[in-house]
Backbone as a ProteinNet text record, in pm:
[ID]
protein_1_A
[PRIMARY]
MTTFNLDEYSVWRRNTASRITASCGEFYFSTSTIAKKNVNIPDGLAKDVPKFCAKYEKQIRAAGGIDLQVLGIGTDGHIGFNEPTSSLASRTRIKTLTPQTRKDNARFFSAAKKAVPHHCSRWASAQFLMRDTIAAGVLAKIRRVPSPEAVEGPITAMNPASVLQLHPKTTVCLDEAAASELKLTEYYRWVF
[TERTIARY]
8425.8	8465.5	8360.6	8408.1	8320.1	8359	8261.5	8289.9	8232.4	8301.2	8254.3	8267.9	8155.1	8161.3	8214.6	8279.6	8347	8252	8143.9	8057.5	7917.9	7827	7689.8	7630.5	7555.3	7485.5	7388.3	7374.2	7268.4	7148.1	7049.8	6930.2	6808.8	6702.4	6586.9	6470.4	6488.6	6382.4	6444.9	6384.8	6443	6442.3	6360.2	6350.3	6450.2	6552.3	6654	6740.6	6721.3	6787.4	6937.6	6986.3	7128.7	7209.1	7146.3	7223.4	7335.6	7445.6	7557.5	7514.7	7428.1	7376.1	7313.6	7232	7165.6	7268.4	7367.4	7470	7548.6	7591.5	7668.3	7583.9	7458.1	7370.1	7352.9	7338	7315.7	7441.8	7555.6	7676.3	7771.1	7762.7	7860.2	7798.4	7732.4	7688.8	7583.1	7506.2	7403.3	7464.8	7589.5	7654	7767.1	7793.9	7904.3	7854.7	7948	7914.4	7926.5	7940	7949.7	7811.2	7804.7	7676.8	7625	7494.9	7435.7	7467.1	7472.5	7499.2	7641.1	7729.8	7867.7	7892	7785.8	7796.3	7749.8	7840.7	7810.6	7822.3	7716.7	7712.5	7660.5	7725.7	7674.9	7527.4	7454.7	7311.6	7290	7263	7239.2	7107	7028.6	6899	6897.3	7012.6	7019.4	6966.9	6884	6831	6935.2	7020.7	7127.2	7260.1	7308.4	7427	7551.5	7580.7	7699.1	7697.1	7581.7	7568.9	7594.4	7536.5	7557.6	7705.2	7772.6	7913.5	8000.8	7974.6	8050	8026.2	7902.9	7868.6	7938.5	7943.1	8005.7	8154.7	8222	8363.5	8383.3	8294	8302.6	8288.2	8196	8176.6	8304.3	8370.5	8494.5	8601.6	8616.1	8715	8681.8	8553.7	8510.9	8538.4	8535.5	8562.7	8712.6	8795	8939.9	9002.7	8929	8982.9	8965.4	9032.1	9021	9154.6	9153.2	9276.1	9309.6	9207.4	9228.5	9123.9	9168.2	9076.1	9097.2	8991.9	8998.5	8929.8	8999.4	8950.4	8953.7	8872.3	8884.2	8921.4	8981.8	9018.6	8931.7	8860.4	8773.6	8852.2	8786.3	8855	8914	8860.7	8915.6	9007.9	9045.2	9136.5	9067.8	8933.9	8867.5	8877.2	8877.3	8870.2	8761.7	8671	8563.4	8485.6	8463.5	8393.1	8464.3	8592.8	8675	8708.1	8628.9	8637.9	8757.7	8802.3	8909.4	8877.3	8975.2	8974.4	8927	8892.2	8859.7	8985.2	8968.7	9082.4	9142.9	9274.6	9341.5	9341.2	9297	9288.8	9143.9	9049.4	8907.7	8865	8751.1	8692.2	8568.8	8504.1	8384.4	8276.6	8216.7	8117.1	8037.8	7940.8	7866.7	7952.9	7943.4	8022.2	7936	7954.1	7886.4	7969.8	7907.2	7977.4	8003.6	8116.1	8149.6	8067.7	8051.3	7982.7	8050.4	8184.8	8255.6	8217.7	8211.9	8174.6	8031.3	7943.2	7803.6	7792.1	7869.7	7868.5	7921.1	8032.8	8091	7995.3	7918.2	7830.2	7690.3	7661.9	7529.9	7496	7598.1	7573	7505.4	7510.7	7448.4	7302.9	7253.2	7118.6	7035.8	6911.1	6825.9	6788.6	6776	6736.1	6856.6	6971.3	7095.9	7133.1	7202.9	7265.4	7168.7	7046.4	6950.6	6920.2	6929.1	6894.9	7012.4	7134.3	7251.2	7244.3	7252.3	7247.4	7360.3	7336.4	7435.5	7526.5	7487	7561.9	7584.5	7682.1	7709.5	7765.3	7755.3	7824.1	7946.2	8064.2	8184.3	8290	8381.6	8496	8583.5	8667.4	8755.3	8891.9	8960.4	9093.7	9189	9186.6	9280.2	9266.1	9146.9	9126.3	9196.1	9222.5	9292.5	9431.7	9488.4	9623.9	9628.4	9513.4	9510	9495	9478.3	9455.7	9586.7	9578.7	9698.6	9744.3	9651.7	9685.4	9578.4	9621.2	9528.2	9560.9	9459.4	9476.5	9389.6	9449.2	9375.2	9386.2	9275.9	9277.7	9226.4	9288.1	9244.7	9248.3	9139	9135.9	9118.6	9220.9	9218.7	9112.8	9077.9	8979.7	8841.1	8819.7	8688.9	8673.9	8781.4	8769.2	8905.2	8903	9026.2	9092.9	9223.5	9294	9371.8	9349.7	9426	9550.9	9586.8	9693.7	9829.5	9871.8	10004.3	10017	9916.7	9921.2	9903.2	9817.4	9792.8	9915.6	9987.1	10101	10232.4	10253.4	10382.8	10379	10260.4	10250.2	10265.3	10252.3	10260.2	10137.3	10151.3	10038.7	9960.3	9836.3	9757.1	9608.4	9537.5	9392.3	9323.6	9390	9330.7	9325.3	9405.1	9401	9401.2	9283	9274.9	9341.6	9345.1	9410.3	9559.4	9616.9	9760.6	9796.6	9698.7	9725.3	9770	9736.4	9777.3	9929.1	10000.1	10146.2	10205.6	10130.8	10180	10163.4	10089.3	10063.8	10173.1	10228.9	10340.6	10303.2	10175.1	10135.2	10024.5	10047.7	9950.1	9997.5	9907.5	9935.5	9840.6	9894.4	9812.1	9817.9	9702	9692.9	9645.1	9724.8	9693	9698.3	9612.6	9627.6	9735.9	9769.6	9879	9854.9	9731.5	9702.3	9724.9	9681.6	9700.3	9847.5	9917.7	10059.9	10142.1	10099.6	10175.8	10176	10082.9	10077.5	10173.2	10231.8	10326.8	10458.9	10525.6	10652.5	10763.6	10759.2	10868	10826.3	10740.9	10690.4	10803.2	10902.9	11013.3	11090.3	11108.6	11177.5	11099.3	10965.7	10884.1	10891.2	10890.9	10903.3	11038.5	11143.7	11279	11285.7	11226.5	11225.3	11150.1	11036	10953.9	11031.9
10695.9	10556.2	10478.3	10386.3	10294.4	10153.5	10068.3	9930.9	9832	9720.4	9608.7	9482.9	9425.8	9301.6	9190.4	9097.7	8988.3	8883	8857.4	8746.9	8764.9	8683	8679.9	8544.2	8492.1	8366.9	8384.9	8281.5	8280.1	8216.6	8299.5	8252	8280.5	8211.9	8218.5	8294.6	8354.8	8436.6	8552.8	8667.1	8789.1	8793.6	8715.6	8727.4	8640.1	8590.8	8510.7	8603.2	8599.1	8693.3	8672.5	8553.6	8526.4	8556	8621.6	8662.3	8754.3	8754.7	8840.4	8985.9	9020.8	9157.2	9197.5	9110.6	9141	9153.6	9063.6	9068.1	9197.8	9236.7	9360.8	9481	9479.3	9590.1	9605.4	9493.1	9494.7	9528.7	9470.3	9482.6	9593.8	9640.9	9740.9	9863.2	9841	9954.6	10040.4	9982	10061.5	10164.6	10144.2	10238.6	10317.2	10293.6	10364.1	10491.9	10573.1	10697.5	10682.9	10561.4	10537.9	10556.4	10636.1	10659.2	10528.1	10503.7	10378.8	10354.9	10459.6	10445.7	10394.9	10403.4	10357.8	10218.2	10153.2	10017.3	9920.4	9833.6	9737.3	9596.2	9518.3	9380.7	9294.4	9181.1	9096.1	9062.3	9053.9	9024.1	8873	8823.7	8681.1	8635.5	8729.3	8696.6	8719.9	8746.4	8774.1	8654.7	8682.7	8574.8	8525.8	8616.1	8580.6	8605.2	8503.6	8518.9	8552.6	8483.7	8520.4	8666.2	8713.7	8852.6	8947.4	8914.7	8997.7	9001.1	8885.2	8878.8	8965.1	8961.7	9045.2	9193.5	9228	9367.3	9411.4	9323.4	9355.5	9384.1	9301.6	9324.9	9459.8	9493.6	9623.8	9738.7	9723.1	9827.3	9847.3	9738.6	9746.8	9819.7	9783.3	9850	9998.3	10029.7	10168.9	10253.7	10190.3	10261.7	10276.6	10221.4	10232.4	10114.7	10005.5	9887.4	9895.3	9806.5	9794.2	9831.7	9922.7	9963.1	9874.6	9824.8	9740.5	9631.1	9506.4	9393.8	9324.9	9313.4	9245.3	9110.7	9005.4	8868.6	8786.7	8685.5	8579.8	8454.6	8359.8	8233.4	8124.8	8050	7942.7	7824.3	7736.3	7621.7	7528.2	7531.8	7448.1	7527.2	7649.3	7731.6	7819	7822.3	7907.2	8054	8139.7	8284.2	8337.2	8412.8	8468	8361.5	8250	8136.3	8082.3	8110.2	8039.3	7907.7	7806.2	7678.3	7596.2	7495.6	7409.3	7356.4	7355.4	7318.8	7432	7550.1	7664.8	7702.1	7727.6	7768.5	7896.3	7899.3	8018.7	8130.2	8100.3	8201.3	8233.6	8190.6	8209	8354.1	8385.4	8519	8513.1	8626	8633.7	8543.6	8460.2	8365.5	8305.7	8222.8	8148.2	8028.1	7988	7876	7790.6	7660.3	7567.5	7555.1	7573.8	7567	7422.8	7399.7	7264.6	7230.9	7102.6	7064.7	7125.1	7136.3	7194.4	7341	7418.7	7560.3	7573.2	7490	7495.3	7459.6	7360.5	7320.9	7435.9	7497.9	7609	7727.1	7751.1	7868.2	7841.2	7718	7684.6	7768.9	7812.5	7892.5	8026	8070	8195.8	8178.8	8056.5	8028.1	7966.4	8008.1	7960.7	7813.6	7763.4	7623.7	7533.5	7573.7	7497.4	7467.8	7356.6	7328.2	7321.4	7275.6	7262.5	7396.8	7506.1	7637.9	7707.7	7655.2	7719.3	7702.2	7812.8	7801.5	7712.6	7656.1	7569.3	7647.5	7769.9	7846	7989	8054.2	8194.9	8259.1	8390.4	8468	8524.8	8512.7	8557.8	8601.8	8684.6	8726.6	8606.3	8618.4	8508.4	8519.8	8406.3	8402.8	8498.1	8502.7	8586.6	8732.6	8773.8	8914	8953.8	8859	8892.9	8945.1	8901	8942.7	9083.1	9141.7	9274.8	9385.1	9354.3	9452.4	9517.6	9640.8	9707.7	9647.2	9623.9	9569.6	9469.2	9358.1	9255.9	9228.2	9222.6	9183.2	9060.9	8951.6	8829.1	8799	8760.6	8734.7	8596.6	8533.4	8402.3	8403.6	8361.9	8348.3	8201.3	8140.3	7996.8	7956.2	8045.2	8010	7989.5	8049.1	8040.3	7911.9	7869.5	7754.9	7691.7	7572.6	7508.6	7599.7	7609.7	7708.9	7645.8	7690.9	7640.9	7725.3	7811.7	7908.5	7848	7735.9	7685.8	7661.8	7596.9	7570	7697.7	7787.5	7911.7	8001.5	8003.6	8093.8	8029.7	7903.9	7839.9	7725.3	7678.8	7562.2	7595.5	7496.6	7523.7	7601.6	7675.7	7746.8	7644.1	7622.5	7515.9	7549.1	7500.4	7518.9	7443.9	7347.7	7277.2	7365.4	7471.2	7569.8	7707.4	7755.1	7880.4	7999.5	8002.4	8113.8	8118.5	8008.3	8006.8	8100.6	8138.1	8231.1	8366.9	8398.1	8525.6	8536.7	8423.2	8426	8497.4	8505.2	8569.8	8721.3	8772.6	8916.5	8985.9	9095.9	9160.9	9236	9261.9	9339.8	9270.6	9147.3	9074.3	9070.8	9100.7	9089.1	8984.1	8882	8778.2	8798.5	8814.3	8837.1	8709	8656.9	8532.3	8553.9	8482.4	8485.5	8384.1	8377.3	8288.9	8142.7	8095.8	7955.7	7926.4	8016.4	7997.2	8006.5	8102.7	8120.6	8000.7	7933.7	7819.5	7702.7	7701.6	7593.2	7614.3	7733.2	7759.8	7688	7643.3	7573	7666.2	7791.5	7885	7996.4	7963	8063	8139.3	8068.6	8134	8227	8188.1	8273.5	8402.5	8391.4	8510.8	8604.2	8547.9	8631.9	8702.2	8628.8	8686.5	8800.1	8779.8	8883.7	9005.6	8982.2	9093.8	9173.2
8024.5	8019.3	7940.6	7860	7787.6	7828	7854.8	7896.1	7795.2	7781.2	7699.6	7784	7822.4	7898.1	7809	7874.1	7806.4	7752.1	7823.3	7784.7	7842.4	7795.3	7847.1	7815.9	7909.9	7885	7769.3	7688.9	7587.7	7654.2	7682.7	7751.9	7665.9	7693.7	7604.8	7664.8	7781.5	7838.2	7914.4	7905.5	7961.4	8114	8177.8	8323.4	8398.2	8330.1	8397.6	8482.1	8610.8	8701.1	8710.4	8675.9	8690.4	8564.8	8468.8	8352.1	8398.4	8326.8	8362	8356.6	8262.1	8252.9	8385.5	8441.8	8569.5	8680.3	8682	8786.4	8780.2	8660.2	8646.3	8684.3	8643.3	8676.9	8825.7	8893.6	9038.1	9115.6	9076.9	9158	9116.5	8994.8	8954.6	8887.9	8775.7	8695.7	8765.2	8856.4	8924.5	9019	9062	9153.4	9088.4	8960.6	8895	8829.4	8786.1	8717.2	8565.7	8517.7	8373.8	8312.2	8206.6	8138.9	8080.1	8094.4	8044.1	7897.7	7817.3	7673.9	7647.4	7748.2	7733.6	7789.3	7835.5	7888.9	7780.3	7736.8	7630.7	7685.7	7667.6	7715.8	7602	7574.5	7467.1	7487.8	7377.7	7382.3	7388.3	7507.5	7525.4	7467.6	7417.3	7358.9	7207.6	7148.6	7004.7	6925.6	6825	6741.1	6642	6593.6	6500	6571.3	6644	6727	6644.6	6533.8	6455.7	6408.6	6366.9	6323	6440.6	6557	6674	6712.4	6711.3	6750.9	6660.1	6529.2	6434.9	6465.2	6495.9	6528.7	6657.9	6756.8	6885.3	6866.3	6786.6	6757.8	6688.8	6596	6527.4	6626.5	6723	6825.2	6906.6	6940.6	7018.8	6938.1	6811.3	6725.7	6709.3	6690.3	6672.4	6796.8	6912.8	7038.4	7063.2	6974.6	6990.8	7060.9	7076.8	7144.3	7294.9	7363.5	7508.6	7571.3	7667.4	7734.7	7853.9	7921.4	8039.1	8037.8	8050.9	8057.7	8191	8270.4	8399.2	8382.2	8420	8397.9	8526.3	8529	8627.6	8550.4	8617.3	8553.6	8615	8530.2	8578	8630	8701.8	8761.7	8656.9	8535.7	8429	8336.6	8379.2	8300.9	8198.7	8199.5	8099.8	8139.2	8039.2	8060.3	7968.2	8026.1	7945.6	7870.7	7933.2	7872.3	7748.7	7734	7636.2	7704.5	7675.5	7744.5	7693.5	7771.4	7723.7	7583.3	7501	7358.3	7268.2	7324.3	7238.9	7160.5	7034.3	6952.1	7008.5	7020.5	7070.5	6966.9	6845.5	6738.8	6703.5	6785.3	6753.3	6767.9	6708.6	6716.6	6807	6827.3	6910.7	6851.2	6935.7	6885.5	7001.4	6967.5	7069.1	7108.3	7233.4	7282.4	7374.4	7367	7457	7583.7	7698.1	7825.9	7865.6	7930.7	7977	8101	8130.5	8254.8	8378.4	8377.4	8491.4	8511.6	8404.1	8415.2	8463.1	8410.6	8453.6	8601.4	8645.7	8787.2	8874.1	8831.4	8908.3	8917.7	8812.9	8809.1	8863.4	8901.9	8955.1	9078	9151.2	9272.4	9241.5	9115.3	9076.1	9033.7	9033.4	8984.5	9095.9	9106.4	9214.6	9201.1	9080.9	9061.5	9037.6	9084.9	9074.9	8930.8	8909.4	8780.5	8663.7	8686.1	8576.2	8510.6	8586.7	8534	8466	8481.6	8421.8	8270.4	8196.9	8050.8	7996.8	7881.2	7816.4	7722	7684.9	7585.2	7631.2	7568.1	7594.5	7468.4	7462.6	7359.8	7430.1	7366.2	7435	7336.1	7389.9	7310.1	7284.2	7185.8	7149.6	7215.6	7225.7	7286.1	7217.4	7085.8	7010.9	7048.9	7087.1	7121.2	7250.7	7338.5	7461.6	7431.3	7321.8	7287.3	7229.1	7198.9	7140.2	7245.1	7370	7474.8	7515.5	7565.9	7615.1	7747.3	7839.4	7970.3	8010.5	8068	8116.5	8262.5	8346	8485.8	8509.5	8552.4	8579.8	8728.4	8789.7	8933	8967.1	9065.6	9112.3	9263.9	9326.5	9471.6	9504.9	9560.6	9586.7	9687.5	9779.7	9881.7	9820.6	9705.3	9641.6	9560.5	9493.9	9403.3	9376.7	9318	9274.9	9173.5	9178.4	9098.6	8983.6	8862.1	8748.1	8722.7	8817.3	8793.7	8760.2	8819.6	8783	8632.1	8574.9	8431.9	8350.2	8396.7	8323.6	8323.5	8436.1	8450.6	8406.2	8440.6	8416	8315	8284.2	8197.9	8051.2	7967.2	7823.7	7776.9	7670.2	7610.4	7530.3	7573.7	7513.9	7517.9	7418.5	7414.7	7528.1	7589.7	7703.2	7827.8	7832.1	7940.2	7873.5	7831.6	7756.6	7824.9	7958.3	8028	7999	7955.5	7925.8	7811.4	7728.3	7617.6	7671.1	7795.6	7855.1	7868	7865.3	7870.7	7749.3	7640	7518.8	7520.8	7616.8	7622.5	7703.4	7651.6	7720.7	7848	7871.5	7989.6	8067.7	8106.8	8187.2	8331.5	8422.5	8565.6	8620.6	8685.6	8747	8897.5	8959	9103.8	9170.5	9261.7	9331.1	9481.4	9553.9	9698.5	9736.4	9864.2	9908.2	9871	9887.5	9856.6	9708.6	9621.7	9478.8	9441.6	9499.1	9468.3	9514.2	9619.6	9671.2	9573.4	9479	9381.3	9263.6	9252.8	9145.6	9174.1	9070.2	9087.5	9132.9	9090.5	9119.5	9216.4	9311.6	9406.4	9474.4	9524.6	9595.6	9503.6	9380.1	9283.4	9260.4	9244.2	9222.4	9342.6	9463.8	9583.3	9585.9	9549.2	9546.5	9444.9	9326.2	9223.1	9273.1	9338	9388.3	9491.9
[MASK]
++++++++++++++++++++++++++++++++++++++++++++++++++++++++++++++++++++++++++++++++++++++++++++++++++++++++++++++++++++++++++++++++++++++++++++++++++++++++++++++++++++++++++++++++++++++++++++++++

């Protein structure tokens, strides 16, 4: 198995414990059987971010693309730090995080919101449409849920997760609280 993480904070010092690299290492990769050489994470410390992003995309293509992409949807509808107003046709690049995303992610940083990075390197919205299968998950008990707009609303850059509606193999997993916010909840239950 080869993995490609979706995003990484752009941070200016290596000892930032809340980097996504550190989180993945602690919570997943340290207990998995995936060879370290097959784990790819964007370099949040790259000096030339555009050059790094182009290289990262090449690595993904060279590996044959992505067979399964697992995503979370942010409270403002972002996916993989594709923040509201991100072009739905954009490529991998550096992105400035919104105040809402920084506020939501402050819980991962010891010094609260002040320590949350302002930028990240992340895959682009357009790349989500190239995956074979996408699974997106939302747990309403954890945060406010943008799922109604992402699942049933118009496809718009104001809710980047809505681009997943264009993918033929997307599965959205919602808990009861999140599903209750959908307009056609009863219809989906009937279909199921």
